[in-house]
N, CA, C and O of each residue as an XYZ file, in Angstrom:
296
protein
N      -6.726     13.671     17.193
C      -7.770     12.845     16.627
C      -7.386     11.371     16.795
O      -6.226     10.990     16.634
N      -8.372     10.572     17.115
C      -8.184      9.130     17.283
C      -8.695      8.406     16.044
O      -9.751      8.750     15.512
N      -7.949      7.405     15.582
C      -8.359      6.533     14.488
C      -8.549      5.147     15.084
O      -7.577      4.469     15.416
N      -9.808      4.726     15.221
C     -10.107      3.403     15.771
C      -9.918      2.400     14.643
O     -10.727      2.337     13.718
N      -8.857      1.625     14.719
C      -8.465      0.773     13.592
C      -9.043     -0.641     13.634
O      -8.768     -1.439     12.739
N      -9.831     -0.964     14.647
C     -10.431     -2.302     14.697
C     -11.639     -2.270     15.621
O     -11.501     -2.328     16.843
N     -12.826     -2.177     15.024
C     -14.059     -2.093     15.805
C     -15.091     -3.082     15.273
O     -14.986     -3.575     14.150
N     -16.077     -3.355     16.097
C     -17.179     -4.249     15.711
C     -18.502     -3.597     16.110
O     -19.274     -4.173     16.876
N     -18.760     -2.400     15.594
C     -19.980     -1.686     15.952
C     -21.224     -2.298     15.320
O     -22.338     -1.856     15.603
N     -21.056     -3.293     14.480
C     -22.200     -4.042     13.958
C     -22.680     -5.085     14.959
O     -23.739     -5.679     14.756
N     -21.938     -5.322     16.023
C     -22.280     -6.337     17.018
C     -23.616     -6.016     17.681
O     -23.960     -4.850     17.872
N     -24.356     -7.049     18.026
C     -25.667     -6.877     18.652
C     -25.594     -6.141     19.989
O     -26.604     -5.604     20.445
N     -24.452     -6.105     20.610
C     -24.301     -5.367     21.869
C     -24.586     -3.880     21.688
O     -24.891     -3.185     22.657
N     -24.487     -3.385     20.451
C     -24.719     -1.969     20.168
C     -26.098     -1.701     19.578
O     -26.378     -0.573     19.175
N     -26.959     -2.702     19.517
C     -28.270     -2.537     18.886
C     -29.099     -1.416     19.513
O     -29.778     -0.683     18.794
N     -29.055     -1.272     20.821
C     -29.892     -0.274     21.495
C     -29.441      1.161     21.270
O     -30.272      2.063     21.164
N     -28.131      1.380     21.195
C     -27.657      2.769     21.132
C     -26.628      3.023     20.030
O     -25.872      3.992     20.100
N     -26.595      2.159     19.015
C     -25.578      2.264     17.966
C     -25.556      3.652     17.328
O     -24.496      4.270     17.220
N     -26.716      4.140     16.910
C     -26.743      5.421     16.198
C     -26.258      6.566     17.079
O     -25.420      7.357     16.644
N     -26.757      6.674     18.293
C     -26.316      7.776     19.160
C     -24.833      7.645     19.498
O     -24.121      8.646     19.577
N     -24.373      6.424     19.695
C     -22.955      6.209     19.969
C     -22.097      6.659     18.793
O     -21.133      7.405     18.968
N     -22.451      6.202     17.592
C     -21.652      6.559     16.421
C     -21.714      8.055     16.118
O     -20.719      8.646     15.698
N     -22.865      8.658     16.326
C     -22.971     10.096     16.087
C     -22.170     10.917     17.091
O     -21.861     12.078     16.824
N     -21.832     10.342     18.232
C     -21.048     11.057     19.239
C     -19.537     10.898     19.040
O     -18.755     11.579     19.704
N     -19.128     10.031     18.158
C     -17.698      9.725     18.010
C     -16.869     10.953     17.661
O     -15.888     11.248     18.343
N     -17.249     11.667     16.616
C     -16.407     12.765     16.159
C     -16.328     13.895     17.178
O     -15.280     14.526     17.313
N     -17.413     14.161     17.897
C     -17.359     15.210     18.912
C     -16.513     14.794     20.117
O     -16.150     15.629     20.946
N     -16.206     13.506     20.206
C     -15.353     13.000     21.271
C     -13.946     12.658     20.786
O     -13.217     11.923     21.452
N     -13.567     13.192     19.628
C     -12.199     13.076     19.151
C     -11.879     11.849     18.320
O     -10.721     11.631     17.964
N     -12.881     11.046     18.004
C     -12.648      9.874     17.156
C     -13.026     10.257     15.728
O     -14.201     10.425     15.403
N     -12.011     10.391     14.892
C     -12.225     10.896     13.543
C     -12.613      9.835     12.545
O     -13.425     10.085     11.654
N     -12.042      8.651     12.681
C     -12.290      7.577     11.719
C     -12.349      6.246     12.446
O     -11.733      6.054     13.494
N     -13.116      5.325     11.853
C     -13.289      3.992     12.424
C     -13.179      2.973     11.305
O     -13.732      3.172     10.223
N     -12.471      1.887     11.559
C     -12.499      0.728     10.664
C     -13.321     -0.338     11.368
O     -12.903     -0.886     12.388
N     -14.495     -0.627     10.817
C     -15.337     -1.683     11.366
C     -15.003     -2.975     10.638
O     -14.907     -3.000      9.411
N     -14.826     -4.041     11.398
C     -14.387     -5.318     10.839
C     -15.555     -6.297     10.808
O     -16.145     -6.608     11.843
N     -15.879     -6.774      9.620
C     -16.890     -7.812      9.464
C     -16.205     -9.141      9.248
O     -15.320     -9.244      8.399
N     -16.594    -10.171     10.000
C     -15.902    -11.460      9.917
C     -16.836    -12.625      9.627
O     -16.414    -13.781      9.652
N     -18.098    -12.330      9.353
C     -19.079    -13.342      8.974
C     -19.893    -12.754      7.824
O     -19.767    -11.568      7.521
N     -20.711    -13.557      7.193
C     -21.545    -13.022      6.109
C     -22.399    -11.874      6.630
O     -22.446    -10.811      6.011
N     -23.075    -12.074      7.762
C     -23.912    -11.014      8.322
C     -23.066     -9.818      8.726
O     -23.465     -8.674      8.504
N     -21.902    -10.068      9.316
C     -21.011     -8.985      9.708
C     -20.525     -8.171      8.522
O     -20.399     -6.950      8.609
N     -20.253     -8.845      7.419
C     -19.849     -8.148      6.195
C     -20.987     -7.256      5.699
O     -20.771     -6.089      5.374
N     -22.186     -7.808      5.644
C     -23.348     -7.032      5.176
C     -23.603     -5.836      6.093
O     -23.864     -4.733      5.614
N     -23.529     -6.048      7.391
C     -23.757     -4.960      8.339
C     -22.660     -3.912      8.273
O     -22.933     -2.719      8.409
N     -21.424     -4.341      8.065
C     -20.315     -3.394      7.943
C     -20.491     -2.518      6.714
O     -20.260     -1.310      6.777
N     -20.892     -3.102      5.612
C     -21.139     -2.311      4.396
C     -22.229     -1.272      4.658
O     -22.105     -0.126      4.225
N     -23.289     -1.657      5.359
C     -24.356     -0.708      5.698
C     -23.813      0.447      6.541
O     -24.162      1.606      6.315
N     -22.960      0.123      7.509
C     -22.376      1.175      8.343
C     -21.536      2.138      7.516
O     -21.590      3.349      7.731
N     -20.754      1.608      6.565
C     -19.903      2.487      5.751
C     -20.743      3.388      4.854
O     -20.319      4.493      4.516
N     -21.911      2.934      4.471
C     -22.797      3.764      3.645
C     -23.535      4.814      4.466
O     -23.902      5.867      3.945
N     -23.751      4.534      5.737
C     -24.509      5.438      6.599
C     -23.647      6.487      7.287
O     -24.125      7.578      7.596
N     -22.389      6.168      7.528
C     -21.500      7.060      8.275
C     -20.216      7.259      7.478
O     -19.434      6.320      7.331
N     -19.984      8.463      6.963
C     -18.821      8.687      6.093
C     -17.468      8.523      6.774
O     -16.451      8.425      6.087
N     -17.425      8.492      8.086
C     -16.162      8.337      8.808
C     -15.870      6.877      9.158
O     -14.859      6.584      9.795
N     -16.753      5.957      8.744
C     -16.526      4.537      8.993
C     -16.079      3.857      7.713
O     -16.707      3.999      6.664
N     -15.001      3.128      7.812
C     -14.487      2.315      6.719
C     -14.664      0.850      7.110
O     -14.805      0.535      8.292
N     -14.657     -0.030      6.141
C     -14.875     -1.434      6.434
C     -13.701     -2.307      6.026
O     -13.057     -2.081      5.001
N     -13.443     -3.295      6.842
C     -12.516     -4.378      6.505
C     -13.359     -5.640      6.597
O     -13.900     -5.954      7.658
N     -13.472     -6.355      5.505
C     -14.390     -7.494      5.494
C     -13.696     -8.766      5.042
O     -12.770     -8.743      4.232
N     -14.164     -9.857      5.580
C     -13.660    -11.175      5.251
C     -14.465    -12.176      6.046
O     -15.329    -11.798      6.837
N     -14.193    -13.428      5.845
C     -14.908    -14.469      6.568
C     -13.913    -15.193      7.475
O     -12.927    -15.768      7.012
N     -14.192    -15.152      8.757
C     -13.356    -15.850      9.729
C     -13.510    -17.355      9.506
O     -14.606    -17.815      9.187
N     -12.442    -18.126      9.666
C     -12.538    -19.578      9.456
C     -13.651    -20.252     10.265
O     -14.230    -21.238      9.810
N     -13.953    -19.736     11.447
C     -15.042    -20.302     12.249
C     -16.413    -20.101     11.612
O     -17.375    -20.775     11.983
N     -16.508    -19.180     10.659
C     -17.784    -18.834     10.038
C     -17.971    -19.455      8.655
O     -19.000    -19.221      8.022
N     -17.028    -20.221      8.178
C     -17.110    -20.742      6.809
C     -18.189    -21.804      6.630
O     -18.579    -22.097      5.499
N     -18.672    -22.379      7.713
C     -19.745    -23.373      7.610
C     -21.025    -22.791      7.053
O     -21.869    -23.532      6.550
N     -21.190    -21.466      7.131
C     -22.384    -20.799      6.617
C     -22.286    -20.488      5.131
O     -23.260    -20.028      4.536
N     -21.132    -20.728      4.521
C     -20.941    -20.389      3.108
C     -21.474    -21.477      2.198
O     -21.429    -22.662      2.528
N     -21.985    -21.054      1.039
C     -22.400    -21.983     -0.014
C     -22.081    -21.332     -1.352
O     -21.456    -20.271     -1.375
N     -22.479    -21.917     -2.444
C     -22.140    -21.388     -3.780
C     -22.768    -20.024     -4.042
O     -22.225    -19.244     -4.824
N     -23.900    -19.714     -3.408
C     -24.546    -18.422     -3.618
C     -23.935    -17.311     -2.775
O     -24.004    -16.140     -3.148
N     -23.340    -17.668     -1.646
C     -22.807    -16.651     -0.723
C     -21.334    -16.818     -0.575
O     -20.698    -16.060      0.158
């Protein structure tokens, strides 16, 4: 079994086939995935992925390049 310890399946590059790709992971030997969110949107999308797919875990934080989008509410 493979444990993918650093992925970005929330990236727009996967918008067209994200669901079919993720649903094929376990049958292809990938048991668990850690999706990394590094922006506000990435964090929100990573949380959604962890709720939708029980084999996906999330690591979330804000990359220093993304801090310009932060304010008191976010």
